[in-house]
ROPAGU-365888 format. One record per atom (N, C-alpha, C, O): residue in three letters; x, y, z. Coordinates in steps of 0.001 Angstrom, whole numbers, plus 500000, padded with zeros to 6 digits. Layout:
N
ALAXYZ
...
END
This chain:
226
UNK516568762840403177
UNK516440762676401738
UNK515009762265401409
UNK514399761500402156
UNK514475762755400318
UNK513076762477400009
UNK512871761062399503
UNK513710760516398786
UNK511754760480399883
UNK511331759198399335
UNK510070759441398514
UNK509211760231398907
UNK509962758776397394
UNK508760758949396591
UNK508510757662395821
UNK509401756826395671
UNK507279757518395336
UNK506864756295394672
UNK507170755115395595
UNK506777755122396762
UNK507857754123395086
UNK508181752956395901
UNK509689752827396077
UNK510193751727396306
UNK510408753928395973
UNK511835753931396240
UNK512080754144397728
UNK511280754763398430
UNK513202753617398182
UNK513548753814399584
UNK514148755183399807
UNK513525756047400424
UNK515374755389399300
UNK516056756673399416
UNK516415757141398010
UNK517108756444397268
UNK515938758316397660
UNK516178758877396337
UNK516972760159396501
UNK516453761150397014
UNK518223760150396071
UNK519079761317396235
UNK518600762454395344
UNK518123762228394232
UNK518733763678395844
UNK518347764856395072
UNK519233764949393844
UNK520455764843393940
UNK518613765148392690
UNK519360765195391440
UNK519685766649391119
UNK518799767418390747
UNK520937767022391262
UNK521375768364390902
UNK522833768296390491
UNK523339767213390197
UNK523505769407390465
UNK524884769412389985
UNK525882768912391030
UNK527070768777390738
UNK525405768636392248
UNK526268768140393308
UNK525788766770393774
UNK524590766485393780
UNK526735765934394160
UNK526363764643394706
UNK525977764770396170
UNK526616765498396929
UNK524919764053396567
UNK524583763952397975
UNK525519762955398652
UNK526264762239397984
UNK525474762915399974
UNK526217761934400756
UNK525224761156401598
UNK524490761737402398
UNK525200759859401424
UNK524262759014402160
UNK525078757958402896
UNK525808757186402276
UNK524952757929404221
UNK525846757122405055
UNK525037756253406011
UNK524163756739406729
UNK525343754966406004
UNK524781753996406939
UNK523253754020406970
UNK522640754070408036
UNK522667753983405802
UNK521205753914405694
UNK520800752537405188
UNK521574751862404509
UNK519578752124405523
UNK519045750840405090
UNK517707751053404385
UNK516835751769404877
UNK517566750421403234
UNK516291750409402510
UNK515789748971402491
UNK516514748065402081
UNK514560748759402929
UNK514043747397403068
UNK512663747288402432
UNK511815748163402611
UNK512444746198401682
UNK511140745870401088
UNK510619746953400154
UNK509409747174400083
UNK511509747634399437
UNK511086748637398458
UNK510734747929397150
UNK511536747159396621
UNK509539748189396634
UNK509092747470395436
UNK509655748068394151
UNK509418747532393068
UNK510392749165394255
UNK511072749725393091
UNK512577749620393319
UNK513165748579393024
UNK513210750657393830
UNK514656750685394051
UNK514932751062395502
UNK514286751954396053
UNK515884750386396110
UNK516250750743397470
UNK516930752091397546
UNK516523752955398323
UNK517993752282396720
UNK518750753532396697
UNK518865753996395247
UNK519288753238394374
UNK518486755246395002
UNK518461755785393647
UNK519072757179393646
UNK518894757936394601
UNK519787757521392590
UNK520250758889392440
UNK521738759010392238
UNK522441758018392047
UNK522214760248392284
UNK523618760580392134
UNK524156760952393505
UNK523797761995394052
UNK525014760108394064
UNK525404760308395453
UNK526679759546395763
UNK527129758710394980
UNK527257759851396928
UNK528241758977397546
UNK527498758128398559
UNK527030758640399575
UNK527386756830398290
UNK526693755897399182
UNK527749755172400012
UNK528603754480399457
UNK527699755322401327
UNK528714754747402202
UNK528045753844403235
UNK527193754292404003
UNK528434752572403248
UNK527940751575404196
UNK526411751533404226
UNK525803751500405296
UNK525808751534403063
UNK524357751441402954
UNK523952750007402619
UNK524714749266401998
UNK522749749627403035
UNK522270748257402851
UNK520904748275402188
UNK519991748954402657
UNK520762747532401098
UNK519476747319400439
UNK519035745893400725
UNK519713744940400341
UNK517912745746401392
UNK517429744462401892
UNK516067744160401281
UNK515090744851401569
UNK515998743130400435
UNK514721742610399921
UNK513935743653399144
UNK512719743768399299
UNK514635744415398305
UNK513974745362397402
UNK513819744720396022
UNK514242743583395812
UNK513212745451395082
UNK513192744967393700
UNK514590745072393103
UNK515149744077392645
UNK515156746283393109
UNK516546746529392745
UNK517216747162393950
UNK516637748048394580
UNK518404746734394278
UNK519062747277395463
UNK519511748713395279
UNK519041749616395971
UNK520438748921394326
UNK521010750246394070
UNK520923750542392573
UNK521215749678391746
UNK520521751766392231
UNK520474752178390832
UNK520845753661390732
UNK520001754521390982
UNK522100753973390370
UNK522491755374390242
UNK521857756025389023
UNK521635755376388000
UNK521570757318389146
UNK521023758080388024
UNK522044759047387454
UNK521779759724386460
UNK523198759114388074
UNK524292759974387638
UNK525567759457388252
UNK525595758346388782
UNK526618760240388191
UNK527904759814388742
UNK527751759498390227
UNK527198760301390979
UNK528234758345390649
UNK528039757900392024
UNK529238757081392481
UNK529979756521391673
UNK529409757028393796
UNK530431756208394435
UNK529760755323395474
UNK528908755785396233
UNK530141754057395509
UNK529602753107396480
UNK530763752552397288
UNK531690751970396725
UNK530720752728398603
UNK531783752208399464
UNK531155751389400595
UNK530347751902401370
UNK531533750127400678
UNK531049749275401755
UNK529554749040401728
UNK528944748847402779
UNK528947749050400549
UNK527499748869400429
UNK527148747404400164
UNK527936746662399579
UNK525969747005400599
UNK525523745618400479
UNK524114745589399911
UNK523247746358400326
UNK523897744695398958
UNK522555744444398437
UNK522289742947398472
UNK523081742158397957
UNK521160742551399086
UNK520842741125399138
UNK519336740906399071
UNK518545741770399450
UNK518967739745398586
UNK517571739299398492
UNK516708740222397649
UNK515502740315397879
UNK517310740918396661
UNK516516741677395700
UNK515805740701394769
UNK516316739615394496
UNK514624741087394280
UNK513948740246393302
UNK514596740371391926
UNK514434739486391085
UNK515326741456391687
UNK516050741667390439
UNK517535741841390764
UNK518082741088391569
UNK518190742824390147
UNK519634742993390311
UNK519985743636391646
UNK519229744442392188
UNK521151743258392162
UNK521651743900393363
UNK522062745332393093
UNK521625746250393786
UNK522907745528392080
UNK523347746856391650
UNK523065746958390146
UNK523674746240389353
UNK522156747836389755
UNK521824748034388339
UNK522462749335387890
UNK521985750421388223
UNK523544749220387133
UNK524320750380386707
UNK524021750673385250
UNK524935750804384436
UNK522727750778384917
UNK522326750769383520
UNK522138752144382908
UNK521897752245381705
UNK522241753211383699
UNK522151754538383096
UNK523400754781382258
UNK524465754247382568
UNK523284755568381217
UNK524419755780380310
UNK525351756831380900
UNK525540757910380338
UNK525916756491382024
UNK526863757353382715
UNK528160756594382896
UNK528185755364382923
UNK529219757340383016
UNK530533756724383145
UNK531109756983384525
UNK530610757809385289
UNK532167756259384817
UNK533005756540385986
UNK532309756316387316
UNK532479757112388239
UNK531530755248387433
UNK531029754830388738
UNK532121754035389444
UNK532870753295388806
UNK532208754192390759
UNK533215753481391538
UNK532538752639392604
UNK531681753127393341
UNK532927751364392685
UNK532390750424393659
UNK533573749855394446
UNK534449749211393869
UNK533599750091395758
UNK534704749633396588
UNK534148748898397807
UNK533265749410398495
UNK534665747697398073
UNK534272746910399253
UNK532763746673399319
UNK532171746755400396
UNK532149746386398197
UNK530701746149398160
UNK530406744655398024
UNK531228743889397519
UNK529220744256398484
UNK528785742860398427
UNK527400742806397798
UNK526510743575398165
UNK527227741898396854
UNK525923741683396236
UNK525649740178396259
UNK526320739411395569
UNK524656739758397060
UNK524460738320397211
UNK522981737950397304
UNK522149738729397769
UNK522686736747396849
UNK521343736148396948
UNK520274737031396321
UNK519158737120396833
UNK520613737684395215
UNK519636738488394481
UNK519026737676393342
UNK519645736741392834
UNK517804738042392947
UNK517086737296391921
UNK517530737597390513
UNK517070736941389577
UNK518420738580390321
UNK518972738901389010
UNK520487738758389044
UNK521021737733389468
UNK521164739799388592
UNK522623739806388549
UNK523173740543389767
UNK522509741399390352
UNK524391740190390128
UNK525012740882391246
UNK525283742334390920
UNK524817743235391617
UNK526050742561389843
UNK526376743894389344
UNK526088743892387848
UNK526743743176387091
UNK525126744677387423
UNK524676744667386029
UNK525032745992385367
UNK524452747029385691
UNK525979745957384448
UNK526374747170383728
UNK525852747120382295
UNK526586747426381355
UNK524591746737382127
UNK524061746455380793
UNK524095747655379861
UNK524136747474378644
UNK524081748862380381
UNK524202750037379515
UNK525172751056380094
UNK525138752233379735
UNK526026750603380983
UNK526987751522381584
UNK528393751167381153
UNK528628750079380627
UNK529328752072381370
UNK530667751804380876
UNK531696752542381719
UNK531366753464382466
UNK532942752121381586
UNK534099752673382289
UNK533863752800383789
UNK534102753853384380
UNK533396751722384392
UNK533226751691385842
UNK534429750990386481
UNK535172750267385817
UNK534601751222387783
UNK535707750627388529
UNK535162749835389706
UNK534354750349390480
UNK535598748585389849
UNK535192747698390939
UNK536444747259391685
UNK537349746684391082
UNK536509747518392979
UNK537668747153393783
UNK537195746431395043
UNK536350746944395776
UNK537738745246395293
UNK537436744463396504
UNK535936744213396664
UNK535399744353397763
UNK535269743850395597
UNK533826743585395658
UNK533546742087395536
UNK534341741343394962
UNK532417741658396078
UNK532004740262396032
UNK530631740131395405
UNK529740740939395666
UNK530461739106394575
UNK529150738686394077
UNK528993737212394424
UNK529834736395394050
UNK527930736867395132
UNK527769735481395585
UNK526295735070395528
UNK525414735783396008
UNK526057733919394936
UNK524743733291395008
UNK523633734062394326
UNK522470733939394712
UNK523969734858393313
UNK522934735561392557
UNK522387734660391452
UNK523084733764390976
UNK521141734897391047
UNK520516734036390040
UNK521200734164388692
UNK521355733167387987
UNK521613735372388317
UNK522295735604387049
UNK523799735688387227
UNK524364735083388138
UNK524452736454386335
UNK525896736647386428
UNK526265737364387722
UNK525476738136388266
UNK527471737096388202
UNK527975737865389332
UNK528282739289388919
UNK527733740238389480
UNK529170739441387926
UNK529513740737387332
UNK529192740636385838
UNK529772739806385138
UNK528286741460385352
UNK527866741387383952
UNK528322742639383217
UNK527799743730383443
UNK529310742470382327
UNK529832743582381535
UNK529558743356380046
UNK530316743850379212
UNK528502742630379690
UNK528408742108378332
UNK528093743146377275
UNK528407742913376108
UNK527485744289377616
UNK527143745268376587
UNK528264746273376363
UNK528569746623375223
UNK528867746731377430
UNK529940747709377325
UNK531210747156377942
UNK531169746461378958
UNK532349747471377318
UNK533629747105377871
UNK534194748239378702
UNK533456749039379278
UNK535497748292378755
UNK536231749345379461
UNK535941749364380953
UNK535978750423381579
UNK535649748186381534
UNK535486748090382978
UNK536844747791383616
UNK537689747128383016
UNK537040748288384835
UNK538247747993385595
UNK537827747217386838
UNK537043747716387644
UNK538346745996387000
UNK537925745110388088
UNK539177744589388792
UNK539980743874388192
UNK539341744949390068
UNK540564744626390797
UNK540204743985392138
UNK539342744488392858
UNK540861742880392468
UNK540702742204393771
UNK539237741833394048
UNK538774741985395179
UNK538514741358393056
UNK537097741025393231
UNK536885739515393199
UNK537695738771392646
UNK535787739081393799
UNK535514737664394017
UNK534074737354393611
UNK533141738030394046
UNK533897736324392770
UNK532570735968392264
UNK532356734468392427
UNK533101733668391862
UNK531331734081393205
UNK531153732671393560
UNK529685732266393528
UNK528799733031393907
UNK529456731043393066
UNK528140730377393180
UNK527005731174392549
UNK525876731148393038
UNK527306731882391465
UNK526259732605390742
UNK525670731729389637
UNK526313730787389173
UNK524440732048389219
UNK523734731207388267
UNK524143731388386828
UNK523697730623385973
UNK524969732365386523
UNK525499732577385182
UNK527020732566385234
UNK527622731699385869
UNK527641733543384556
UNK529080733712384634
UNK529477734363385953
UNK528706735128386533
UNK530671734059386418
UNK531228734827387518
UNK531524736246387053
UNK531087737222387664
UNK532282736341385951
UNK532591737617385308
UNK532255737480383832
UNK532941736768383098
UNK531209738154383399
UNK530802738120381995
UNK531535739236381264
UNK531146740401381345
UNK532595738875380549
UNK533438739856379877
UNK533206739882378378
UNK534127740211377630
UNK532020739548377913
UNK531823739389376472
UNK531722740724375749
UNK530891740896374858
UNK532549741639376127
UNK532813742845375355
UNK534259743219375622
UNK534812742863376662
UNK534863743922374705
UNK536303744099374769
UNK536731745215375722
UNK535925746023376185
UNK538012745220375987
UNK538683746278376750
UNK538376746259378234
UNK538536747285378896
UNK537942745139378782
UNK537792745020380235
UNK539148744667380849
UNK539944743940380254
UNK539390745188382030
UNK540682745070382724
UNK540433744336384022
UNK539971744935384992
UNK540735743026384058
UNK540448742157385205
UNK541769741743385843
UNK542553741009385243
UNK542010742221387070
UNK543311742012387699
UNK543131741404389093
UNK542374741930389909
UNK543825740299389362
UNK543870739654390673
UNK542468739408391235
UNK542157739804392358
UNK541641738758390444
UNK540293738397390878
UNK540211736885391072
UNK541176736166390814
UNK539053736408391526
UNK538912734986391812
UNK537471734550391603
UNK536557735373391628
UNK537271733246391395
UNK535921732729391204
UNK535831731256391546
UNK536834730544391597
UNK534578730810391785
UNK534344729397392089
UNK532867729087391908
UNK532007729884392282
UNK532579727930391335
UNK531236727339391298
UNK530197728242390643
UNK529032728238391041
UNK530611729013389644
UNK529635729763388856
UNK529102728863387742
UNK529880728194387063
UNK527795728842387551
UNK527161727829386719
UNK527709727797385300
UNK528002726719384783
UNK527854728950384657
UNK528326728989383274
UNK529843728956383199
UNK530403728519382194
UNK530504729406384232
UNK531964729437384282
UNK532442730658385035
UNK531658731559385333
UNK533721730690385342
UNK534251731830386100
UNK534364733091385256
UNK533929734162385679
UNK534953732969384047
UNK535209734145383212
UNK534820733834381781
UNK535267732838381212
UNK533978734695381191
UNK533625734571379777
UNK534751735184378949
UNK535068736365379091
UNK535339734384378100
UNK536492734839377313
UNK536197734854375819
UNK537116734737375008
UNK534935734996375446
UNK534577734858374036
UNK534937736071373192
UNK535058735944371974
UNK535110737229373788
UNK535416738437373032
UNK536744739007373496
UNK536985739144374695
UNK537599739338372549
UNK538904739931372868
UNK539027741255372119
UNK538272741471371171
UNK539933742146372495
UNK540920741955373556
UNK540373742336374919
UNK539495743190375038
UNK540905741690375939
UNK540681742089377319
UNK541888741614378116
UNK542694740820377630
UNK542002742103379333
UNK543117741737380197
UNK542570740932381365
UNK541617741358382019
UNK543161739776381634
UNK542818738977382807
UNK544117738422383374
UNK544655737439382865
UNK544611739049384422
UNK545888738669384996
UNK545720738314386475
UNK544987738986387202
UNK546394737271386907
UNK546416736884388311
UNK545128736266388803
UNK544852736304390002
UNK544318735689387900
UNK543035735118388321
UNK543252733828389103
UNK544106733012388755
UNK542456733654390177
UNK542542732460391018
UNK541254731663390887
UNK540181732146391250
UNK541358730442390367
UNK540207729534390301
UNK540180728726391596
UNK540988727818391785
UNK539265729054392469
UNK539203728420393783
UNK538678726994393696
UNK537889726671392808
UNK539111726152394606
UNK538637724772394674
UNK537845724499395947
UNK537343723390396135
UNK537726725491396819
UNK536986725327398077
UNK536272726635398410
UNK536599727696397879
UNK535307726533399287
UNK534572727700399762
UNK535545728676400433
UNK536271728269401340
UNK535587729963400013
UNK536560730896400597
UNK536067731669401814
UNK536841732403402428
UNK534775731516402182
UNK534180732403403182
UNK534099731753404567
UNK534091730531404711
UNK534039732620405569
UNK533794732137406924
UNK532415731486407026
UNK532291730377407545
UNK531381732168406534
UNK530022731632406616
UNK529106732433405705
UNK528419733348406158
UNK529095732089404418
UNK528298732854403460
UNK526806732792403773
UNK526097733780403583
UNK526328731660404243
UNK524902731539404562
UNK524501732444405712
UNK523328732791405852
UNK525467732827406535
UNK525226733761407625
UNK525690735169407299
UNK525806736011408190
UNK525957735428406020
UNK526365736754405527
UNK527691737217406104
UNK527913738416406273
UNK528575736270406407
UNK529922736600406858
UNK530880736227405727
UNK531234735060405560
UNK531291737226404959
UNK532096736987403775
UNK533593737214404010
UNK534356737382403058
UNK534002737218405265
UNK535434737244405529
UNK536074735958405018
UNK535431734910404963
UNK537348736053404644
UNK538040734879404139
UNK538328733887405256
UNK538685734271406370
UNK538166732594404939
UNK538588731551405868
UNK540047731178405582
UNK540712731824404771
UNK540526730158406238
UNK541912729730406055
UNK542008728350405414
UNK542998727642405601
UNK540985727971404663
UNK540947726654404023
UNK541795726674402754
UNK541705727607401956
UNK542613725648402572
UNK543420725522401359
UNK542513725448400139
UNK541520724720400142
UNK542845726183399118
UNK542022726238397914
UNK540832727159398052
UNK540132727416397072
UNK540588727661399254
UNK539502728612399510
UNK540086729954399901
UNK540826730564399130
UNK539752730419401112
UNK540248731711401554
UNK541753731794401623
UNK542334732844401347
UNK542402730681401994
UNK543863730689402102
UNK544538730984400766
UNK545638731536400729
UNK543879730616399673
UNK544455730828398336
UNK544437732295397926
UNK545052732666396926
UNK543736733134398690
UNK543605734548398332
UNK544426735459399228
UNK544436736674399034
UNK545111734890400200
UNK545881735694401132
UNK547090736345400458
UNK547913735664399845
UNK547183737647400578
UNK548342738375400090
UNK548452738497398593
UNK549502738898398090
UNK547383738157397845
UNK547454738199396386
UNK546828739452395783
UNK546964739701394585
UNK546142740243396613
UNK545540741462396092
UNK546579742542395860
UNK547698742459396367
UNK546209743545395099
UNK547112744649394797
UNK547108745630395959
UNK546061746176396307
UNK548241745850396545
UNK548357746794397638
UNK548992748094397176
UNK548930748443395997
UNK549604748808398114
UNK550263750065397795
UNK551650749776397233
UNK552401748980397795
UNK551982750422396130
UNK553264750180395473
UNK554432750422396433
UNK554506751459397092
UNK555332749453396496
UNK556514749580397326
UNK556335749118398758
UNK557292749125399533
UNK555116748712399128
UNK554871748244400484
UNK554963746726400529
UNK554799746060399507
UNK555224746181401703
UNK555396744739401827
UNK554108744025402213
UNK554043742799402130
UNK553085744756402633
UNK551855744118403109
UNK550805744084401999
UNK549863744877401997
UNK550977743166401068
UNK549999743015400003
UNK548631742692400586
UNK548536741984401588
UNK547579743200399973
UNK546226742950400455
UNK545775741558400052
UNK546272740977399087
UNK544804741027400828
UNK544131739820400404
UNK543171740170399277
UNK542772741325399127
UNK542800739159398478
UNK541724739367397508
UNK540427739314398272
UNK539941738243398635
UNK539883740465398506
UNK538637740692399218
UNK538621740134400631
UNK538768738931400847
UNK538437741040401594
UNK538191740638402972
UNK537338741709403642
UNK537836742774404008
UNK536083741425403794
UNK535113742343404386
UNK534078741523405129
UNK533706740441404675
UNK533615742009406246
UNK532561741329406979
UNK531215741677406376
UNK530937742852406137
UNK530372740687406125
UNK529045740947405582
UNK528148741665406569
UNK528418741719407769
UNK527069742218406025
UNK526120742973406862
UNK525013742063407341
UNK524116742507408057
END
């Protein structure tokens, strides 16, 4: 894939999505990963912005950390981005910033220790957020200050402004868990697997949405950090 300017990996922009798998962008002064693509198990390390799609994109198992700005900037006016099993931590801006994007889906994602909000949906509503975890961010855990956001079986702890912004309605927030202890094995070592501490990781066991009719409900987020 071509690199240009100060971007790490820039997907070719055409009528088809590229596939980018297990790539790392490091110390990019613009964007680590840019374009319309399926990004799978990619890592943005110490860039200005970790990931910034320019068209319809899917992110699976991707990690952004130590960005000077946002971990994931979803600000293009595109719809239907999907984020699954992603982690955004220790970034200088927001974990996931949808400042001009809408109708995105977040499943089993984590935002931890970002300077701004963990998940910022304040300009556009109609976000779908399932089994996600937001902790120790400098703003809101989940900034829902626009209507029609769908927040199901999520959790938060120690976010400076609060776990969930509820100033604008209507929105849906069901099954939220306000944690009282650290839920991770070792966040400082980038291991975001759940621990077994009461009020922490133990409080999230079996509470995620699994497959209908099955007995093995998922935990609220369980992924090993990169």
